mmCIF file as gemmi writes it, N, C-alpha and C atoms, coordinates in Angstrom:
data_model
loop_
_atom_site.group_PDB
_atom_site.id
_atom_site.type_symbol
_atom_site.label_atom_id
_atom_site.label_alt_id
_atom_site.label_comp_id
_atom_site.label_asym_id
_atom_site.label_entity_id
_atom_site.label_seq_id
_atom_site.pdbx_PDB_ins_code
_atom_site.Cartn_x
_atom_site.Cartn_y
_atom_site.Cartn_z
_atom_site.occupancy
_atom_site.B_iso_or_equiv
_atom_site.pdbx_formal_charge
_atom_site.auth_seq_id
_atom_site.auth_asym_id
_atom_site.pdbx_PDB_model_num
ATOM 1 N N . MET Axp A 1 ? 1.971 -12.787 3.379 1 0 ? 1 A 1
ATOM 2 C CA . MET Axp A 1 ? 1.547 -11.747 2.462 1 0 ? 1 A 1
ATOM 3 C C . MET Axp A 1 ? 1.504 -10.434 3.219 1 0 ? 1 A 1
ATOM 4 N N . GLN Axp A 2 ? 1.999 -9.395 2.582 1 0 ? 2 A 1
ATOM 5 C CA . GLN Axp A 2 ? 1.971 -8.074 3.174 1 0 ? 2 A 1
ATOM 6 C C . GLN Axp A 2 ? 1.221 -7.131 2.253 1 0 ? 2 A 1
ATOM 7 N N . ILE Axp A 3 ? 0.496 -6.231 2.86 1 0 ? 3 A 1
ATOM 8 C CA . ILE Axp A 3 ? -0.22 -5.213 2.102 1 0 ? 3 A 1
ATOM 9 C C . ILE Axp A 3 ? 0.386 -3.877 2.462 1 0 ? 3 A 1
ATOM 10 N N . GLU Axp A 4 ? 0.837 -3.167 1.446 1 0 ? 4 A 1
ATOM 11 C CA . GLU Axp A 4 ? 1.432 -1.865 1.679 1 0 ? 4 A 1
ATOM 12 C C . GLU Axp A 4 ? 0.421 -0.787 1.34 1 0 ? 4 A 1
ATOM 13 N N . ARG Axp A 5 ? 0.327 0.18 2.21 1 0 ? 5 A 1
ATOM 14 C CA . ARG Axp A 5 ? -0.605 1.278 1.995 1 0 ? 5 A 1
ATOM 15 C C . ARG Axp A 5 ? 0.057 2.329 1.11 1 0 ? 5 A 1
ATOM 16 N N . ILE Axp A 6 ? -0.677 2.806 0.162 1 0 ? 6 A 1
ATOM 17 C CA . ILE Axp A 6 ? -0.193 3.853 -0.719 1 0 ? 6 A 1
ATOM 18 C C . ILE Axp A 6 ? -0.921 5.128 -0.361 1 0 ? 6 A 1
ATOM 19 N N . ASN Axp A 7 ? -0.176 6.126 0.057 1 0 ? 7 A 1
ATOM 20 C CA . ASN Axp A 7 ? -0.77 7.411 0.401 1 0 ? 7 A 1
ATOM 21 C C . ASN Axp A 7 ? -0.768 8.301 -0.823 1 0 ? 7 A 1
ATOM 22 N N . ARG Axp A 8 ? -1.907 8.837 -1.134 1 0 ? 8 A 1
ATOM 23 C CA . ARG Axp A 8 ? -2.028 9.756 -2.258 1 0 ? 8 A 1
ATOM 24 C C . ARG Axp A 8 ? -2.703 11.013 -1.765 1 0 ? 8 A 1
ATOM 25 N N . SER Axp A 9 ? -2.141 12.142 -2.096 1 0 ? 9 A 1
ATOM 26 C CA . SER Axp A 9 ? -2.76 13.392 -1.682 1 0 ? 9 A 1
ATOM 27 C C . SER Axp A 9 ? -3.679 13.881 -2.783 1 0 ? 9 A 1
ATOM 28 N N . LEU Axp A 10 ? -4.738 14.544 -2.381 1 0 ? 10 A 1
ATOM 29 C CA . LEU Axp A 10 ? -5.688 15.081 -3.331 1 0 ? 10 A 1
ATOM 30 C C . LEU Axp A 10 ? -5.291 16.5 -3.699 1 0 ? 10 A 1
ATOM 31 N N . SER Axp A 11 ? -5.372 16.801 -4.95 1 0 ? 11 A 1
ATOM 32 C CA . SER Axp A 11 ? -5.006 18.12 -5.428 1 0 ? 11 A 1
ATOM 33 C C . SER Axp A 11 ? -6.263 18.87 -5.832 1 0 ? 11 A 1
ATOM 34 N N . THR Axp A 12 ? -6.231 20.193 -5.728 1 0 ? 12 A 1
ATOM 35 C CA . THR Axp A 12 ? -7.382 20.98 -6.142 1 0 ? 12 A 1
ATOM 36 C C . THR Axp A 12 ? -7.286 21.356 -7.609 1 0 ? 12 A 1
ATOM 37 N N . THR Axp A 13 ? -6.221 20.946 -8.269 1 0 ? 13 A 1
ATOM 38 C CA . THR Axp A 13 ? -6.071 21.205 -9.692 1 0 ? 13 A 1
ATOM 39 C C . THR Axp A 13 ? -5.924 19.866 -10.382 1 0 ? 13 A 1
ATOM 40 N N . GLY Axp A 14 ? -6.728 19.633 -11.405 1 0 ? 14 A 1
ATOM 41 C CA . GLY Axp A 14 ? -6.631 18.371 -12.115 1 0 ? 14 A 1
ATOM 42 C C . GLY Axp A 14 ? -7.467 18.388 -13.363 1 0 ? 14 A 1
ATOM 43 N N . THR Axp A 15 ? -7.475 17.281 -14.054 1 0 ? 15 A 1
ATOM 44 C CA . THR Axp A 15 ? -8.241 17.16 -15.282 1 0 ? 15 A 1
ATOM 45 C C . THR Axp A 15 ? -9.461 16.311 -15.005 1 0 ? 15 A 1
ATOM 46 N N . THR Axp A 16 ? -10.61 16.787 -15.431 1 0 ? 16 A 1
ATOM 47 C CA . THR Axp A 16 ? -11.853 16.045 -15.238 1 0 ? 16 A 1
ATOM 48 C C . THR Axp A 16 ? -11.979 14.996 -16.324 1 0 ? 16 A 1
ATOM 49 N N . ALA Axp A 17 ? -12.976 14.121 -16.175 1 0 ? 17 A 1
ATOM 50 C CA . ALA Axp A 17 ? -13.206 13.071 -17.163 1 0 ? 17 A 1
ATOM 51 C C . ALA Axp A 17 ? -13.495 13.656 -18.537 1 0 ? 17 A 1
ATOM 52 N N . ALA Axp A 18 ? -14.073 14.844 -18.574 1 0 ? 18 A 1
ATOM 53 C CA . ALA Axp A 18 ? -14.388 15.474 -19.857 1 0 ? 18 A 1
ATOM 54 C C . ALA Axp A 18 ? -13.17 16.169 -20.446 1 0 ? 18 A 1
ATOM 55 N N . GLY Axp A 19 ? -12.056 16.194 -19.715 1 0 ? 19 A 1
ATOM 56 C CA . GLY Axp A 19 ? -10.841 16.796 -20.23 1 0 ? 19 A 1
ATOM 57 C C . GLY Axp A 19 ? -10.68 18.253 -19.859 1 0 ? 19 A 1
ATOM 58 N N . LYS Axp A 20 ? -11.598 18.804 -19.111 1 0 ? 20 A 1
ATOM 59 C CA . LYS Axp A 20 ? -11.506 20.195 -18.695 1 0 ? 20 A 1
ATOM 60 C C . LYS Axp A 20 ? -10.663 20.274 -17.433 1 0 ? 20 A 1
ATOM 61 N N . VAL Axp A 21 ? -9.913 21.329 -17.294 1 0 ? 21 A 1
ATOM 62 C CA . VAL Axp A 21 ? -9.068 21.495 -16.12 1 0 ? 21 A 1
ATOM 63 C C . VAL Axp A 21 ? -9.86 22.181 -15.026 1 0 ? 21 A 1
ATOM 64 N N . ALA Axp A 22 ? -9.843 21.565 -13.837 1 0 ? 22 A 1
ATOM 65 C CA . ALA Axp A 22 ? -10.53 22.139 -12.69 1 0 ? 22 A 1
ATOM 66 C C . ALA Axp A 22 ? -9.482 22.812 -11.811 1 0 ? 22 A 1
ATOM 67 N N . ASN Axp A 23 ? -9.596 24.1 -11.593 1 0 ? 23 A 1
ATOM 68 C CA . ASN Axp A 23 ? -8.635 24.842 -10.785 1 0 ? 23 A 1
ATOM 69 C C . ASN Axp A 23 ? -9.287 25.379 -9.528 1 0 ? 23 A 1
ATOM 70 N N . ASN Axp A 24 ? -8.529 25.347 -8.444 1 0 ? 24 A 1
ATOM 71 C CA . ASN Axp A 24 ? -8.928 25.955 -7.183 1 0 ? 24 A 1
ATOM 72 C C . ASN Axp A 24 ? -10.311 25.515 -6.707 1 0 ? 24 A 1
ATOM 73 N N . ALA Axp A 25 ? -10.573 24.239 -6.778 1 0 ? 25 A 1
ATOM 74 C CA . ALA Axp A 25 ? -11.847 23.728 -6.282 1 0 ? 25 A 1
ATOM 75 C C . ALA Axp A 25 ? -11.808 23.756 -4.763 1 0 ? 25 A 1
ATOM 76 N N . THR Axp A 26 ? -12.722 24.46 -4.166 1 0 ? 26 A 1
ATOM 77 C CA . THR Axp A 26 ? -12.712 24.582 -2.71 1 0 ? 26 A 1
ATOM 78 C C . THR Axp A 26 ? -13.83 23.797 -2.051 1 0 ? 26 A 1
ATOM 79 N N . ALA Axp A 27 ? -14.923 23.567 -2.734 1 0 ? 27 A 1
ATOM 80 C CA . ALA Axp A 27 ? -16.041 22.825 -2.156 1 0 ? 27 A 1
ATOM 81 C C . ALA Axp A 27 ? -16.232 21.536 -2.942 1 0 ? 27 A 1
ATOM 82 N N . ALA Axp A 28 ? -16.612 20.501 -2.234 1 0 ? 28 A 1
ATOM 83 C CA . ALA Axp A 28 ? -16.851 19.221 -2.884 1 0 ? 28 A 1
ATOM 84 C C . ALA Axp A 28 ? -18.13 19.294 -3.706 1 0 ? 28 A 1
ATOM 85 N N . ASP Axp A 29 ? -18.105 18.666 -4.861 1 0 ? 29 A 1
ATOM 86 C CA . ASP Axp A 29 ? -19.281 18.629 -5.727 1 0 ? 29 A 1
ATOM 87 C C . ASP Axp A 29 ? -19.908 17.249 -5.583 1 0 ? 29 A 1
ATOM 88 N N . PHE Axp A 30 ? -21.051 17.2 -4.919 1 0 ? 30 A 1
ATOM 89 C CA . PHE Axp A 30 ? -21.714 15.927 -4.697 1 0 ? 30 A 1
ATOM 90 C C . PHE Axp A 30 ? -22.859 15.69 -5.673 1 0 ? 30 A 1
ATOM 91 N N . GLY Axp A 31 ? -22.943 16.473 -6.719 1 0 ? 31 A 1
ATOM 92 C CA . GLY Axp A 31 ? -24.004 16.299 -7.704 1 0 ? 31 A 1
ATOM 93 C C . GLY Axp A 31 ? -23.965 14.929 -8.349 1 0 ? 31 A 1
ATOM 94 N N . GLU Axp A 32 ? -22.775 14.485 -8.743 1 0 ? 32 A 1
ATOM 95 C CA . GLU Axp A 32 ? -22.627 13.166 -9.359 1 0 ? 32 A 1
ATOM 96 C C . GLU Axp A 32 ? -22.944 12.08 -8.342 1 0 ? 32 A 1
ATOM 97 N N . SER Axp A 33 ? -22.535 12.273 -7.117 1 0 ? 33 A 1
ATOM 98 C CA . SER Axp A 33 ? -22.815 11.312 -6.058 1 0 ? 33 A 1
ATOM 99 C C . SER Axp A 33 ? -24.326 11.178 -5.843 1 0 ? 33 A 1
ATOM 100 N N . ASP Axp A 34 ? -25.016 12.296 -5.836 1 0 ? 34 A 1
ATOM 101 C CA . ASP Axp A 34 ? -26.476 12.272 -5.663 1 0 ? 34 A 1
ATOM 102 C C . ASP Axp A 34 ? -27.15 11.554 -6.827 1 0 ? 34 A 1
ATOM 103 N N . ARG Axp A 35 ? -26.643 11.784 -8.034 1 0 ? 35 A 1
ATOM 104 C CA . ARG Axp A 35 ? -27.208 11.123 -9.215 1 0 ? 35 A 1
ATOM 105 C C . ARG Axp A 35 ? -26.999 9.615 -9.131 1 0 ? 35 A 1
ATOM 106 N N . LEU Axp A 36 ? -25.801 9.193 -8.719 1 0 ? 36 A 1
ATOM 107 C CA . LEU Axp A 36 ? -25.515 7.769 -8.593 1 0 ? 36 A 1
ATOM 108 C C . LEU Axp A 36 ? -26.354 7.123 -7.491 1 0 ? 36 A 1
ATOM 109 N N . LYS Axp A 37 ? -26.537 7.84 -6.384 1 0 ? 37 A 1
ATOM 110 C CA . LYS Axp A 37 ? -27.366 7.307 -5.301 1 0 ? 37 A 1
ATOM 111 C C . LYS Axp A 37 ? -28.804 7.137 -5.762 1 0 ? 37 A 1
ATOM 112 N N . ALA Axp A 38 ? -29.31 8.089 -6.524 1 0 ? 38 A 1
ATOM 113 C CA . ALA Axp A 38 ? -30.679 7.989 -7.031 1 0 ? 38 A 1
ATOM 114 C C . ALA Axp A 38 ? -30.806 6.782 -7.962 1 0 ? 38 A 1
ATOM 115 N N . ALA Axp A 39 ? -29.801 6.582 -8.811 1 0 ? 39 A 1
ATOM 116 C CA . ALA Axp A 39 ? -29.83 5.428 -9.717 1 0 ? 39 A 1
ATOM 117 C C . ALA Axp A 39 ? -29.786 4.127 -8.932 1 0 ? 39 A 1
ATOM 118 N N . LEU Axp A 40 ? -28.967 4.084 -7.885 1 0 ? 40 A 1
ATOM 119 C CA . LEU Axp A 40 ? -28.882 2.892 -7.049 1 0 ? 40 A 1
ATOM 120 C C . LEU Axp A 40 ? -30.2 2.635 -6.324 1 0 ? 40 A 1
ATOM 121 N N . ASP Axp A 41 ? -30.83 3.697 -5.847 1 0 ? 41 A 1
ATOM 122 C CA . ASP Axp A 41 ? -32.119 3.55 -5.167 1 0 ? 41 A 1
ATOM 123 C C . ASP Axp A 41 ? -33.197 3.001 -6.093 1 0 ? 41 A 1
ATOM 124 N N . ASN Axp A 42 ? -33.056 3.238 -7.4 1 0 ? 42 A 1
ATOM 125 C CA . ASN Axp A 42 ? -34.04 2.764 -8.373 1 0 ? 42 A 1
ATOM 126 C C . ASN Axp A 42 ? -33.678 1.403 -8.96 1 0 ? 42 A 1
ATOM 127 N N . THR Axp A 43 ? -32.618 0.786 -8.45 1 0 ? 43 A 1
ATOM 128 C CA . THR Axp A 43 ? -32.183 -0.515 -8.935 1 0 ? 43 A 1
ATOM 129 C C . THR Axp A 43 ? -32.723 -1.592 -7.999 1 0 ? 43 A 1
ATOM 130 N N . ALA Axp A 44 ? -33.176 -2.668 -8.577 1 0 ? 44 A 1
ATOM 131 C CA . ALA Axp A 44 ? -33.708 -3.775 -7.775 1 0 ? 44 A 1
ATOM 132 C C . ALA Axp A 44 ? -32.609 -4.359 -6.898 1 0 ? 44 A 1
ATOM 133 N N . ASP Axp A 45 ? -32.968 -4.709 -5.666 1 0 ? 45 A 1
ATOM 134 C CA . ASP Axp A 45 ? -32.008 -5.298 -4.747 1 0 ? 45 A 1
ATOM 135 C C . ASP Axp A 45 ? -31.654 -6.734 -5.131 1 0 ? 45 A 1
ATOM 136 N N . VAL Axp A 46 ? -32.568 -7.403 -5.818 1 0 ? 46 A 1
ATOM 137 C CA . VAL Axp A 46 ? -32.389 -8.802 -6.162 1 0 ? 46 A 1
ATOM 138 C C . VAL Axp A 46 ? -32.634 -8.985 -7.654 1 0 ? 46 A 1
ATOM 139 N N . ARG Axp A 47 ? -31.735 -9.724 -8.291 1 0 ? 47 A 1
ATOM 140 C CA . ARG Axp A 47 ? -31.944 -10.06 -9.701 1 0 ? 47 A 1
ATOM 141 C C . ARG Axp A 47 ? -32.627 -11.423 -9.744 1 0 ? 47 A 1
ATOM 142 N N . ALA Axp A 48 ? -33.914 -11.401 -10.01 1 0 ? 48 A 1
ATOM 143 C CA . ALA Axp A 48 ? -34.745 -12.609 -9.934 1 0 ? 48 A 1
ATOM 144 C C . ALA Axp A 48 ? -34.208 -13.734 -10.816 1 0 ? 48 A 1
ATOM 145 N N . GLU Axp A 49 ? -33.72 -13.409 -12.008 1 0 ? 49 A 1
ATOM 146 C CA . GLU Axp A 49 ? -33.231 -14.461 -12.909 1 0 ? 49 A 1
ATOM 147 C C . GLU Axp A 49 ? -31.988 -15.143 -12.339 1 0 ? 49 A 1
ATOM 148 N N . GLN Axp A 50 ? -31.145 -14.39 -11.624 1 0 ? 50 A 1
ATOM 149 C CA . GLN Axp A 50 ? -29.946 -14.986 -11.021 1 0 ? 50 A 1
ATOM 150 C C . GLN Axp A 50 ? -30.324 -15.857 -9.815 1 0 ? 50 A 1
ATOM 151 N N . VAL Axp A 51 ? -31.326 -15.425 -9.068 1 0 ? 51 A 1
ATOM 152 C CA . VAL Axp A 51 ? -31.796 -16.219 -7.925 1 0 ? 51 A 1
ATOM 153 C C . VAL Axp A 51 ? -32.383 -17.536 -8.423 1 0 ? 51 A 1
ATOM 154 N N . ALA Axp A 52 ? -33.17 -17.484 -9.482 1 0 ? 52 A 1
ATOM 155 C CA . ALA Axp A 52 ? -33.763 -18.694 -10.048 1 0 ? 52 A 1
ATOM 156 C C . ALA Axp A 52 ? -32.678 -19.65 -10.541 1 0 ? 52 A 1
ATOM 157 N N . LYS Axp A 53 ? -31.658 -19.103 -11.183 1 0 ? 53 A 1
ATOM 158 C CA . LYS Axp A 53 ? -30.552 -19.933 -11.682 1 0 ? 53 A 1
ATOM 159 C C . LYS Axp A 53 ? -29.818 -20.588 -10.511 1 0 ? 53 A 1
ATOM 160 N N . ALA Axp A 54 ? -29.56 -19.812 -9.458 1 0 ? 54 A 1
ATOM 161 C CA . ALA Axp A 54 ? -28.869 -20.347 -8.283 1 0 ? 54 A 1
ATOM 162 C C . ALA Axp A 54 ? -29.686 -21.454 -7.616 1 0 ? 54 A 1
ATOM 163 N N . LYS Axp A 55 ? -30.996 -21.274 -7.53 1 0 ? 55 A 1
ATOM 164 C CA . LYS Axp A 55 ? -31.858 -22.297 -6.922 1 0 ? 55 A 1
ATOM 165 C C . LYS Axp A 55 ? -31.834 -23.58 -7.744 1 0 ? 55 A 1
ATOM 166 N N . THR Axp A 56 ? -31.838 -23.426 -9.056 1 0 ? 56 A 1
ATOM 167 C CA . THR Axp A 56 ? -31.794 -24.589 -9.942 1 0 ? 56 A 1
ATOM 168 C C . THR Axp A 56 ? -30.48 -25.348 -9.753 1 0 ? 56 A 1
ATOM 169 N N . LEU Axp A 57 ? -29.374 -24.612 -9.712 1 0 ? 57 A 1
ATOM 170 C CA . LEU Axp A 57 ? -28.068 -25.252 -9.532 1 0 ? 57 A 1
ATOM 171 C C . LEU Axp A 57 ? -27.958 -25.902 -8.156 1 0 ? 57 A 1
ATOM 172 N N . ALA Axp A 58 ? -28.461 -25.243 -7.135 1 0 ? 58 A 1
ATOM 173 C CA . ALA Axp A 58 ? -28.381 -25.782 -5.78 1 0 ? 58 A 1
ATOM 174 C C . ALA Axp A 58 ? -29.193 -27.065 -5.647 1 0 ? 58 A 1
ATOM 175 N N . ALA Axp A 59 ? -30.264 -27.189 -6.391 1 0 ? 59 A 1
ATOM 176 C CA . ALA Axp A 59 ? -31.115 -28.373 -6.323 1 0 ? 59 A 1
ATOM 177 C C . ALA Axp A 59 ? -30.568 -29.522 -7.168 1 0 ? 59 A 1
ATOM 178 N N . ASP Axp A 60 ? -29.606 -29.26 -8.028 1 0 ? 60 A 1
ATOM 179 C CA . ASP Axp A 60 ? -29.042 -30.274 -8.921 1 0 ? 60 A 1
ATOM 180 C C . ASP Axp A 60 ? -27.969 -31.073 -8.184 1 0 ? 60 A 1
ATOM 181 N N . PRO Axp A 61 ? -28.207 -32.365 -7.956 1 0 ? 61 A 1
ATOM 182 C CA . PRO Axp A 61 ? -27.223 -33.172 -7.228 1 0 ? 61 A 1
ATOM 183 C C . PRO Axp A 61 ? -25.922 -33.362 -8.006 1 0 ? 61 A 1
ATOM 184 N N . ASN Axp A 62 ? -25.93 -33.101 -9.285 1 0 ? 62 A 1
ATOM 185 C CA . ASN Axp A 62 ? -24.733 -33.259 -10.112 1 0 ? 62 A 1
ATOM 186 C C . ASN Axp A 62 ? -23.973 -31.948 -10.307 1 0 ? 62 A 1
ATOM 187 N N . TYR Axp A 63 ? -24.347 -30.927 -9.55 1 0 ? 63 A 1
ATOM 188 C CA . TYR Axp A 63 ? -23.654 -29.64 -9.661 1 0 ? 63 A 1
ATOM 189 C C . TYR Axp A 63 ? -22.862 -29.397 -8.399 1 0 ? 63 A 1
ATOM 190 N N . PRO Axp A 64 ? -21.669 -29.006 -8.462 1 0 ? 64 A 1
ATOM 191 C CA . PRO Axp A 64 ? -20.845 -28.9 -9.658 1 0 ? 64 A 1
ATOM 192 C C . PRO Axp A 64 ? -20.441 -30.293 -10.149 1 0 ? 64 A 1
ATOM 193 N N . SER Axp A 65 ? -20.203 -30.372 -11.432 1 0 ? 65 A 1
ATOM 194 C CA . SER Axp A 65 ? -19.855 -31.663 -12.029 1 0 ? 65 A 1
ATOM 195 C C . SER Axp A 65 ? -18.457 -32.096 -11.587 1 0 ? 65 A 1
ATOM 196 N N . ARG Axp A 66 ? -18.18 -33.366 -11.771 1 0 ? 66 A 1
ATOM 197 C CA . ARG Axp A 66 ? -16.851 -33.886 -11.422 1 0 ? 66 A 1
ATOM 198 C C . ARG Axp A 66 ? -15.771 -33.143 -12.216 1 0 ? 66 A 1
ATOM 199 N N . GLU Axp A 67 ? -16.047 -32.866 -13.472 1 0 ? 67 A 1
ATOM 200 C CA . GLU Axp A 67 ? -15.092 -32.138 -14.324 1 0 ? 67 A 1
ATOM 201 C C . GLU Axp A 67 ? -14.822 -30.738 -13.763 1 0 ? 67 A 1
ATOM 202 N N . GLN Axp A 68 ? -15.872 -30.054 -13.333 1 0 ? 68 A 1
ATOM 203 C CA . GLN Axp A 68 ? -15.704 -28.72 -12.764 1 0 ? 68 A 1
ATOM 204 C C . GLN Axp A 68 ? -14.895 -28.764 -11.47 1 0 ? 68 A 1
ATOM 205 N N . LEU Axp A 69 ? -15.175 -29.762 -10.62 1 0 ? 69 A 1
ATOM 206 C CA . LEU Axp A 69 ? -14.44 -29.905 -9.369 1 0 ? 69 A 1
ATOM 207 C C . LEU Axp A 69 ? -12.962 -30.208 -9.62 1 0 ? 69 A 1
ATOM 208 N N . GLU Axp A 70 ? -12.682 -31.06 -10.602 1 0 ? 70 A 1
ATOM 209 C CA . GLU Axp A 70 ? -11.293 -31.383 -10.924 1 0 ? 70 A 1
ATOM 210 C C . GLU Axp A 70 ? -10.559 -30.164 -11.472 1 0 ? 70 A 1
ATOM 211 N N . LYS Axp A 71 ? -11.243 -29.387 -12.28 1 0 ? 71 A 1
ATOM 212 C CA . LYS Axp A 71 ? -10.63 -28.167 -12.808 1 0 ? 71 A 1
ATOM 213 C C . LYS Axp A 71 ? -10.326 -27.188 -11.67 1 0 ? 71 A 1
ATOM 214 N N . LEU Axp A 72 ? -11.277 -27.036 -10.764 1 0 ? 72 A 1
ATOM 215 C CA . LEU Axp A 72 ? -11.082 -26.144 -9.612 1 0 ? 72 A 1
ATOM 216 C C . LEU Axp A 72 ? -9.931 -26.643 -8.743 1 0 ? 72 A 1
ATOM 217 N N . ALA Axp A 73 ? -9.892 -27.946 -8.494 1 0 ? 73 A 1
ATOM 218 C CA . ALA Axp A 73 ? -8.815 -28.523 -7.679 1 0 ? 73 A 1
ATOM 219 C C . ALA Axp A 73 ? -7.459 -28.281 -8.341 1 0 ? 73 A 1
ATOM 220 N N . GLY Axp A 74 ? -7.4 -28.416 -9.661 1 0 ? 74 A 1
ATOM 221 C CA . GLY Axp A 74 ? -6.158 -28.169 -10.386 1 0 ? 74 A 1
ATOM 222 C C . GLY Axp A 74 ? -5.721 -26.723 -10.274 1 0 ? 74 A 1
ATOM 223 N N . LEU Axp A 75 ? -6.681 -25.799 -10.401 1 0 ? 75 A 1
ATOM 224 C CA . LEU Axp A 75 ? -6.354 -24.366 -10.27 1 0 ? 75 A 1
ATOM 225 C C . LEU Axp A 75 ? -5.842 -24.05 -8.872 1 0 ? 75 A 1
ATOM 226 N N . LEU Axp A 76 ? -6.503 -24.621 -7.859 1 0 ? 76 A 1
ATOM 227 C CA . LEU Axp A 76 ? -6.067 -24.387 -6.482 1 0 ? 76 A 1
ATOM 228 C C . LEU Axp A 76 ? -4.666 -24.946 -6.258 1 0 ? 76 A 1
ATOM 229 N N . ALA Axp A 77 ? -4.415 -26.155 -6.767 1 0 ? 77 A 1
ATOM 230 C CA . ALA Axp A 77 ? -3.1 -26.768 -6.59 1 0 ? 77 A 1
ATOM 231 C C . ALA Axp A 77 ? -2.015 -25.976 -7.325 1 0 ? 77 A 1
ATOM 232 N N . ASP Axp A 78 ? -2.322 -25.504 -8.508 1 0 ? 78 A 1
ATOM 233 C CA . ASP Axp A 78 ? -1.349 -24.738 -9.301 1 0 ? 78 A 1
ATOM 234 C C . ASP Axp A 78 ? -0.991 -23.414 -8.641 1 0 ? 78 A 1
ATOM 235 N N . ASN Axp A 79 ? -1.927 -22.843 -7.917 1 0 ? 79 A 1
ATOM 236 C CA . ASN Axp A 79 ? -1.725 -21.513 -7.34 1 0 ? 79 A 1
ATOM 237 C C . ASN Axp A 79 ? -1.493 -21.55 -5.839 1 0 ? 79 A 1
ATOM 238 N N . TRP Axp A 80 ? -1.293 -22.716 -5.274 1 0 ? 80 A 1
ATOM 239 C CA . TRP Axp A 80 ? -1.082 -22.841 -3.84 1 0 ? 80 A 1
ATOM 240 C C . TRP Axp A 80 ? 0.302 -22.329 -3.486 1 0 ? 80 A 1
ATOM 241 N N . THR Axp A 81 ? 0.367 -21.454 -2.516 1 0 ? 81 A 1
ATOM 242 C CA . THR Axp A 81 ? 1.664 -20.973 -2.04 1 0 ? 81 A 1
ATOM 243 C C . THR Axp A 81 ? 1.709 -21.143 -0.534 1 0 ? 81 A 1
ATOM 244 N N . ALA Axp A 82 ? 2.677 -21.88 -0.085 1 0 ? 82 A 1
ATOM 245 C CA . ALA Axp A 82 ? 2.846 -22.075 1.354 1 0 ? 82 A 1
ATOM 246 C C . ALA Axp A 82 ? 3.74 -20.97 1.879 1 0 ? 82 A 1
ATOM 247 N N . GLU Axp A 83 ? 3.364 -20.434 3.006 1 0 ? 83 A 1
ATOM 248 C CA . GLU Axp A 83 ? 4.152 -19.326 3.574 1 0 ? 83 A 1
ATOM 249 C C . GLU Axp A 83 ? 5.061 -19.826 4.652 1 0 ? 83 A 1
């Protein structure tokens, strides 16, 4: 497998999400970045309901079920590519 890098240059003229054209932008606007960081800081690091679900599944000796394992094995076999 090869990964090719795509180089894209940034332009100072473009269309914003609101559809307005931004011309000759010389300074970066970090207002949106600051807003997103504040929202992230106010978000819980752990989703308690997901942790509880994971603990329940981990304690279940029948999880994953034989049917789930067979389905997963089939998907892996169908998508296996030898290099």
